[in-house]
C-alpha positions in Angstrom: 0.0 0.0 0.0 1.3 3.5 -0.9 0.7 6.1 1.7 0.9 9.6 0.5 2.8 12.3 2.4 0.4 14.9 4.0 -0.4 18.0 2.1 2.3 20.6 3.1 1.0 23.0 5.7 2.6 26.0 3.9 0.6 25.3 0.8 -2.6 24.8 2.7 -2.1 28.2 4.5 -1.3 30.0 1.3 -4.2 28.5 -0.5 -6.7 29.3 2.2 -5.4 32.8 2.7 -5.8 33.6 -1.0 -9.0 31.8 -1.6 -10.8 33.4 1.3 -9.1 36.8 1.0 -11.3 39.6 2.5 -13.4 41.6 0.2 -12.5 45.3 -0.1 -14.8 48.3 -0.3 -13.8 48.7 -3.9 -15.0 45.1 -4.5 -18.4 45.9 -2.9 -18.7 49.0 -5.0 -18.0 47.1 -8.1 -20.6 44.5 -7.2 -23.3 47.1 -6.5 -22.7 48.7 -10.0 -22.9 45.4 -11.8 -26.6 45.4 -12.6 -26.3 43.4 -15.9 -24.4 40.4 -17.0 -22.0 40.9 -19.9 -21.3 38.1 -22.3 -18.3 37.9 -24.5 -18.4 35.7 -27.6 -15.3 34.9 -29.6 -15.7 34.0 -33.2 -13.0 32.3 -35.2 -9.5 31.5 -34.0 -8.2 33.8 -31.3 -4.8 34.3 -32.8 -3.8 37.6 -31.2 -2.4 36.4 -27.9 0.5 38.8 -27.5 0.5 39.9 -23.8 -2.2 37.3 -22.9 -0.7 33.9 -23.4 1.5 32.2 -20.8 3.3 30.0 -23.4 3.7 29.6 -27.2 1.5 26.5 -27.2 -1.8 27.7 -25.8 -4.7 29.1 -27.7 -8.4 29.6 -28.1 -10.6 28.3 -30.9 -14.1 29.7 -31.4 -17.3 28.5 -33.1 -16.6 30.6 -36.2 -13.6 28.5 -37.1 -15.3 25.2 -36.1 -18.3 26.1 -38.4 -16.0 26.7 -41.4 -14.2 23.3 -41.2 -15.9 20.0 -42.3 -15.8 17.4 -39.5 -16.5 13.7 -40.3 -16.2 12.4 -36.8 -16.8 14.1 -33.5 -13.3 13.3 -32.2 -11.8 15.4 -35.0 -12.7 18.4 -32.9 -9.4 17.9 -31.1 -7.5 18.3 -34.4 -8.2 22.0 -34.1 -5.3 21.8 -31.5 -2.2 22.4 -33.6 -0.2 19.2 -34.0 -2.9 16.9 -32.6 -3.6 13.8 -34.7 -6.9 11.9 -34.3 -7.5 8.5 -35.8 -10.1 5.7 -35.4 -10.2 2.0 -35.5 -12.8 -0.7 -34.5 -15.9 1.2 -35.5 -17.5 4.6 -35.2 -18.7 4.4 -31.6 -15.6 4.0 -29.5 -13.2 6.7 -28.4 -10.6 7.9 -30.9 -6.9 7.4 -30.7 -4.9 10.5 -30.1 -1.3 11.5 -30.9 0.5 14.7 -29.7 4.1 15.7 -29.2 5.6 12.4 -30.2 3.3 10.4 -27.8 0.7 7.8 -28.7 -1.8 9.0 -26.1 -3.9 5.9 -26.7 -7.5 7.0 -26.0 -6.6 9.9 -23.8 -4.1 8.7 -21.1 -2.0 11.9 -21.2 -4.3 14.5 -22.6 -6.9 16.0 -20.3 -10.3 17.0 -21.7 -13.3 18.6 -20.0 -16.6 20.2 -21.0 -18.0 23.0 -18.8 -16.0 21.7 -15.8 -17.0 18.1 -16.3 -14.0 15.7 -16.9 -14.2 13.6 -20.0 -11.3 11.3 -19.3 -12.4 8.1 -17.5 -10.2 6.5 -14.8 -10.0 2.7 -14.5 -12.0 2.2 -17.7 -12.9 -1.1 -19.3 -11.0 -0.2 -22.6 -8.2 2.1 -21.5 -6.9 4.4 -18.8 -8.1 8.0 -19.4 -10.6 6.9 -22.0 -11.8 10.0 -23.9 -15.0 9.5 -25.9 -16.1 12.7 -27.6 -19.0 11.3 -29.5 -21.5 13.0 -27.1 -20.3 16.4 -28.2 -22.0 18.2 -31.2 -19.5 20.5 -32.9 -22.2 23.0 -33.9 -22.9 23.6 -30.2 -19.4 24.4 -29.1 -18.8 28.0 -28.2 -15.0 27.8 -27.7 -12.1 25.5 -26.9 -9.2 26.6 -24.7 -6.2 24.3 -25.3 -2.7 24.0 -23.8 0.1 21.8 -25.0 2.5 20.8 -22.2 1.9 20.7 -18.4 1.9 24.5 -17.7 -1.5 25.2 -16.2 -2.2 24.4 -12.5 -5.9 24.1 -13.2 -5.2 20.9 -15.2 -4.7 17.8 -13.1 -4.9 14.1 -13.9 -4.0 13.1 -17.5 -2.7 16.5 -18.5 1.0 15.7 -19.1 1.0 16.3 -22.8 -1.7 19.0 -22.7 -5.4 19.8 -22.2 -8.5 21.0 -23.9 -11.4 22.7 -22.1 -14.7 22.7 -24.2 -17.4 25.2 -23.5 -20.9 24.7 -24.8 -22.9 27.6 -26.2 -25.4 29.2 -23.9 -27.4 30.8 -26.7 -27.3 30.2 -30.4 -26.9 33.4 -32.5 -29.9 32.2 -34.5 -32.0 29.0 -34.9 -30.3 26.4 -37.1 -31.2 23.2 -39.0 -28.6 21.2 -41.0 -29.0 18.0 -43.0 -26.0 16.1 -44.4 -26.4 13.1 -46.9 -23.5 11.1 -48.2 -22.3 7.8 -49.5 -22.9 4.5 -47.8 -26.2 5.6 -46.3 -24.6 8.5 -44.4 -27.3 10.8 -43.0 -26.8 13.4 -40.3 -29.3 15.9 -39.0 -28.6 18.7 -36.5 -31.0 21.3 -35.2 -31.1 23.8 -32.4 -32.8 26.9 -31.1 -33.5 29.2 -28.2 -36.6 29.6 -26.1 -37.0 32.8 -24.1 -38.1 32.1 -20.6 -39.2 34.5 -17.8 -35.9 33.9 -16.0 -33.5 33.9 -19.0 -32.9 31.6 -22.0 -33.3 27.9 -22.8 -31.1 26.4 -25.5 -32.2 23.1 -27.0 -30.3 21.1 -29.6 -30.4 17.6 -31.1 -28.2 15.5 -33.5 -29.1 12.2 -35.2 -26.7 10.2 -37.4 -27.0 7.0 -39.5 -24.1 5.4 -41.4 -23.4 1.9 -42.9 -19.8 2.4 -44.1 -18.1 1.1 -47.2 -17.5 -2.5 -46.0 -18.2 -5.5 -48.2 -19.6 -7.9 -45.7 -21.0 -5.8 -42.8 -23.1 -2.7 -42.4 -21.8 -0.5 -39.6 -25.4 0.3 -38.8 -24.4 3.4 -36.7 -27.4 4.8 -34.9 -26.2 7.8 -32.9 -28.4 10.3 -31.0 -27.4 13.4 -29.1 -29.6 15.9 -27.3 -28.8 18.9 -25.1 -30.9 21.3 -23.2 -29.3 24.3 -21.4 -31.0 26.8 -19.2 -29.4 30.1 -18.4 -30.8 32.6 -15.8 -29.7 35.2 -13.2 -29.3 34.0 -9.6 -28.0 35.8 -6.5 -26.3 38.5 -8.6 -24.6 36.0 -10.9 -25.4 33.7 -13.8 -26.6 30.1 -13.3 -26.4 27.6 -16.2 -28.0 24.1 -15.9 -27.2 21.6 -18.7 -28.7 18.2 -19.5 -26.9 16.1 -22.1 -28.0 12.8 -23.5 -26.0 10.5 -25.8 -26.8 7.0 -27.1 -25.0 5.0 -29.8 -24.7 1.5 -31.2 -22.6 0.2 -34.1 -20.9 -2.8 -35.8 -17.2 -2.7 -36.4 -14.9 -3.4 -39.3 -11.8 -4.4 -37.4 -8.2 -4.9 -38.2 -7.6 -7.7 -40.8 -4.5 -9.7 -41.7 -2.9 -8.8 -45.0 -2.4 -12.5 -45.8 -6.2 -13.0 -45.7 -6.6 -10.4 -48.4 -3.7 -11.7 -50.5 -5.0 -15.2 -50.4 -8.5 -14.2 -51.6 -10.2 -15.2 -48.3 -11.6 -11.7 -48.0 -11.3 -8.5 -50.0 -9.6 -5.4 -48.6 -12.9 -4.1 -47.2 -13.9 -7.5 -45.7 -13.9 -8.9 -42.2 -12.8 -12.1 -40.4 -15.2 -11.6 -37.5 -18.4 -9.9 -38.6 -20.0 -9.8 -35.1 -17.8 -7.2 -33.4 -19.0 -3.7 -32.4 -20.6 -2.2 -29.4 -23.0 0.2 -27.7 -22.4 3.2 -25.6 -24.4 5.8 -23.7 -23.7 8.9 -21.6 -26.2 11.0 -19.6 -25.2 14.1 -17.6 -26.7 16.8 -15.5 -24.4 19.8 -14.7 -24.7 23.3 -13.3 -22.4 26.3 -13.3 -22.7 29.5 -11.3 -20.6 32.6 -12.0 -20.4 35.9 -10.2 -17.6 38.4 -10.6 -14.5 36.5 -9.6 -16.2 33.4 -8.3 -17.2 30.3 -10.2 -18.7 27.0 -9.0 -19.9 23.9 -10.8 -21.3 20.5 -10.0 -22.0 17.5 -12.2 -23.4 14.0 -12.3 -22.7 11.6 -15.2 -23.8 8.1 -16.0 -21.7 6.3 -18.6 -21.9 2.8 -20.1 -19.9 0.9 -22.7 -20.1 -2.7 -24.0 -17.4 -3.1 -26.6 -16.8 -6.4 -28.6 -13.4 -6.8 -30.2 -11.4 -9.6 -31.8 -7.7 -8.9 -32.6 -6.3 -12.4 -32.9 -9.3 -14.3 -34.2 -8.4 -18.0 -33.5 -4.9 -17.8 -32.0 -5.8 -18.5 -28.4 -9.1 -20.4 -28.8 -9.2 -22.3 -32.2 -12.7 -23.6 -31.4 -14.7 -20.5 -30.1 -12.4 -17.8 -31.4 -10.7 -14.9 -29.5 -13.6 -12.4 -29.4 -14.0 -10.6 -26.1 -16.3 -8.0 -24.5 -15.1 -5.0 -22.5 -17.6 -3.6 -20.1 -17.6 -0.2 -18.3 -20.6 0.9 -16.2 -20.2 3.9 -13.9 -21.6 6.9 -12.3 -19.4 10.0 -11.9 -20.0 12.9 -9.5 -18.0 16.0 -8.8 -17.6 19.7 -8.7 -15.3 22.6 -8.2 -15.1 26.1 -6.7 -12.7 28.6 -8.3 -11.8 32.2 -7.6 -9.9 34.8 -9.6 -8.4 37.8 -7.9 -6.7 40.8 -9.5 -4.7 43.1 -7.2 -2.0 45.7 -7.2 1.4 45.2 -5.6 2.8 48.7 -5.8 2.6 49.6 -9.5 2.6 45.9 -10.5 -0.6 43.8 -11.3 -0.9 40.4 -9.8 -3.6 38.0 -11.1 -4.4 34.9 -9.0 -6.5 32.0 -9.9 -7.2 29.2 -7.4 -9.6 26.4 -6.8 -10.7 23.1 -5.3 -11.7 20.1 -7.4 -13.6 17.0 -6.2 -14.4 13.8 -8.2 -15.9 10.5 -7.3 -16.1 7.5 -9.7 -18.6 4.9 -8.7 -17.8 2.1 -11.1 -20.3 -0.7 -10.6 -18.7 -2.9 -13.2 -15.5 -2.8 -15.1 -15.0 -6.3 -16.7 -13.6 -8.5 -19.4 -15.5 -11.4 -20.9 -14.7 -14.1 -23.4 -17.4 -14.1 -26.1 -18.5 -15.7 -29.3 -20.8 -13.7 -31.7 -21.4 -11.3 -28.7 -22.5 -14.2 -26.4 -20.6 -14.5 -23.2 -18.6 -17.7 -22.6 -17.0 -16.7 -19.3 -15.4 -13.9 -17.4 -11.6 -13.2 -17.4 -12.2 -10.7 -14.6 -14.9 -8.5 -13.2 -14.5 -5.8 -10.7 -16.3 -2.9 -9.0 -14.2 0.1 -8.1 -14.6 3.3 -6.1 -12.2 6.2 -6.8 -12.2 9.6 -5.0 -9.9 12.5 -5.6 -9.4 16.0 -4.4 -7.2 18.6 -6.1 -6.1 22.0 -4.9 -4.4 24.5 -7.2 -3.1 28.1 -7.2 -1.5 30.0 -10.0 -0.4 33.6 -10.2 0.7 36.0 -13.0 2.7 39.1 -12.2 3.7 41.9 -14.5 7.3 42.5 -13.5 7.8 45.3 -16.2 5.8 46.6 -19.1 7.4 43.8 -21.2 8.2 41.0 -18.8 5.7 38.9 -16.9 6.1 35.8 -14.7 3.7 33.0 -13.9 3.9 30.4 -11.1 1.5 27.5 -10.3 1.3 24.9 -7.6 -1.0 22.0 -7.3 -1.7 19.0 -5.0 -3.8 15.9 -5.8 -4.8 13.0 -3.5 -6.4 9.9 -4.9 -8.1 7.1 -3.0 -9.2 3.8 -4.6 -11.0 0.7 -3.5 -11.2 -2.4 -5.7 -13.7 -5.3 -5.2 -12.6 -8.1 -7.5 -14.1 -11.4 -8.4 -10.8 -12.9 -7.4 -10.4 -12.0 -3.7 -6.6 -11.7 -3.9 -7.0 -8.8 -6.3 -9.3 -6.8 -4.0 -7.9 -4.0 -1.9 -7.4 -0.3 -1.3 -4.7 2.1 -2.1 -4.1 5.9 -2.0 -1.4 8.2 -3.3 -0.7 11.9 -3.4 1.4 14.1 -5.7 2.3 17.8 -5.8 3.2 19.7 -9.0 5.0 23.0 -9.6 4.8 25.0 -12.9 6.3 28.3 -13.9 7.3 30.5 -16.8 8.4 33.8 -18.2 6.9 35.8 -21.1 8.8 38.7 -22.7 7.2 41.0 -25.3 9.9 42.1 -27.7 7.4 44.5 -29.3 3.8 44.6 -30.3 4.2 41.7 -32.7 6.7 39.4 -31.1 6.7 37.6 -27.7 9.1 35.0 -26.3 8.4 32.4 -23.7 10.1 29.9 -21.4 8.1 27.3 -19.5 8.7 24.4 -17.2 6.2 22.2 -15.4 5.2 19.0 -13.6 2.1 17.0 -14.1 0.9 13.4 -13.7 -1.6 10.7 -14.7 -3.3 8.1 -12.7 -2.9 4.4 -13.4 -5.7 1.8 -13.5 -6.8 1.1 -9.9 -6.9 -2.6 -10.6 -3.1 -2.5 -11.4 -2.5 -0.9 -8.0 -4.1 -3.7 -6.0 -3.4 -6.7 -8.1 -1.7 -9.7 -6.5 -2.5 -12.6 -9.0 -2.7 -12.6 -12.8 -6.3 -13.8 -13.4 -5.3 -15.6 -16.6 -2.1 -17.4 -15.6 -2.7 -17.6 -11.9 0.9 -16.4 -11.3 2.0 -13.6 -8.9 1.7 -10.1 -10.4 3.5 -6.9 -9.5 1.4 -3.9 -8.6 1.9 -0.5 -10.1 2.1 3.1 -8.7 -1.2 4.8 -8.5 0.1 8.2 -9.6 2.9 8.7 -12.1 5.0 11.9 -12.5 5.4 13.7 -15.9 7.6 16.7 -16.6 7.8 19.1 -19.5 9.8 22.2 -20.6 9.5 24.5 -23.5 11.1 27.5 -25.3 8.7 29.4 -27.6 8.2 32.4 -29.8 4.9 33.9 -31.1 4.5 36.4 -34.0 1.4 38.2 -34.9 0.8 40.3 -38.0 -2.9 41.3 -38.1 -4.9 38.5 -39.7 -2.5 37.8 -42.5 0.2 35.9 -40.7 0.4 34.4 -37.3 3.2 32.1 -36.3 3.9 30.2 -33.1 7.0 28.0 -32.7 8.2 25.9 -29.8 11.1 23.6 -28.9 9.8 21.3 -26.2 10.8 18.4 -24.0 8.3 15.9 -22.5 9.2 13.0 -20.1 7.2 10.5 -18.1 8.4 8.3 -15.3 6.3 5.4 -16.4 3.7 4.9 -19.2 1.7 1.8 -18.6 -1.3 0.5 -20.4 -3.6 -1.9 -18.5 -4.6 -4.4 -21.1 -7.7 -6.2 -19.9 -7.6 -9.1 -22.5 -4.3 -10.3 -21.1 -5.3 -10.1 -17.4 -2.8 -7.6 -16.0 -0.3 -7.0 -18.8 1.3 -3.6 -18.7 2.7 -2.6 -22.1 5.1 0.3 -22.4 3.9 3.0 -24.9 6.8 5.4 -24.5 
């Protein structure tokens, strides 16, 4: 069992003193004058970041740019992050595979994603650690994406070593919209949305439906995807309250990887399949709320997520009679929230901006399991577990204008994670906990109105699968198995330069270094095999 060191008292004192800093008379006067809520909508790509950005690798993407670019799969939204590569295999319903800064991020292990404060990455998931399925997001309903490459923001915690993306849904469409897309292979996609004015504010409602069979010669993907969102915005206690309901349901058949020799021999054609019964079904339902007032922001969320995924990578290698098909199951409820505060103050003639917060998350995983199957019928369990995970994160970051041209930023963060595993094999049940602190910092120097240089260094981390932290016996071989660390350190550094010339030319370049202490992938179909990815 790994026992974490207690949170340093100095950090606790600094955090509490800043978070609950007394309100001045000027603050009260500002609040009394704030009779209306002001909304700022950014259209297109926010390229002019001189004097605002903390590194050469962060940016903002608005709905204007998203609307102008065709998107075939929802996961391609992340390709708006410069350098991010998004691919897909095993059907249209599972999470994409992501690549950034030389790393195969699998399905999201080292890239943190969230939407309106709700984390998207899933811990101890049936298909992969940090599983990031973006199919529940409708691109037309995104207001903006704030992205960061590298571990330089204290707000970002678990899975953020290579970077992060924070999605924000629109609160109100500029005008009602209806879109219909028709393509080859029975592709049909319909999207519609509009606003309803209420006595208290505005209700935004949107829906997406998609159907697709694919080009395959011996299966129809038979994708049936449905998304719906309803978002109520109103004034409350001098601030703005937003309540959002999101519904997603999807089922599909998969055209999986095939051996080249099967095509060359004429057994199947290049669009054929060996196992025509793989695929899956997935759903996600969430209710979240956000409240903002001046420098305070709070949010809470509840998510129910399910996945049943059928795959077959080796066909008849392990079981010549029934085949090697398997089912990965993930059924969970996710609860959490955060409270943040932003403070702008003067130190002499210098401006100090502070941002701090508390983040809570609880994963109630009723079943994370692996079954041997044939034509989607279960033959037996490899392993089945229920898992509870609870985490708390504290962060603080500050930006200080040292001179008119030079600014410095510093961030500190502490995370504590507790896990409890109840396994069908008693020896693999148990509890563990771990804690980790992270420090980040950087300098930005404005050479002139068009050029700015940056240097950044930072620490981050990702969590490992809780089952790997409590394992004692390999459920397949019955042999003793080594456990893994619950939290794993990552470090990054960067030198960057940004150039802006109106809208005609914008350039951002960076030389970076990214290093992980350990990059393990918990592979369910092999019991407890940890395969290095970096």
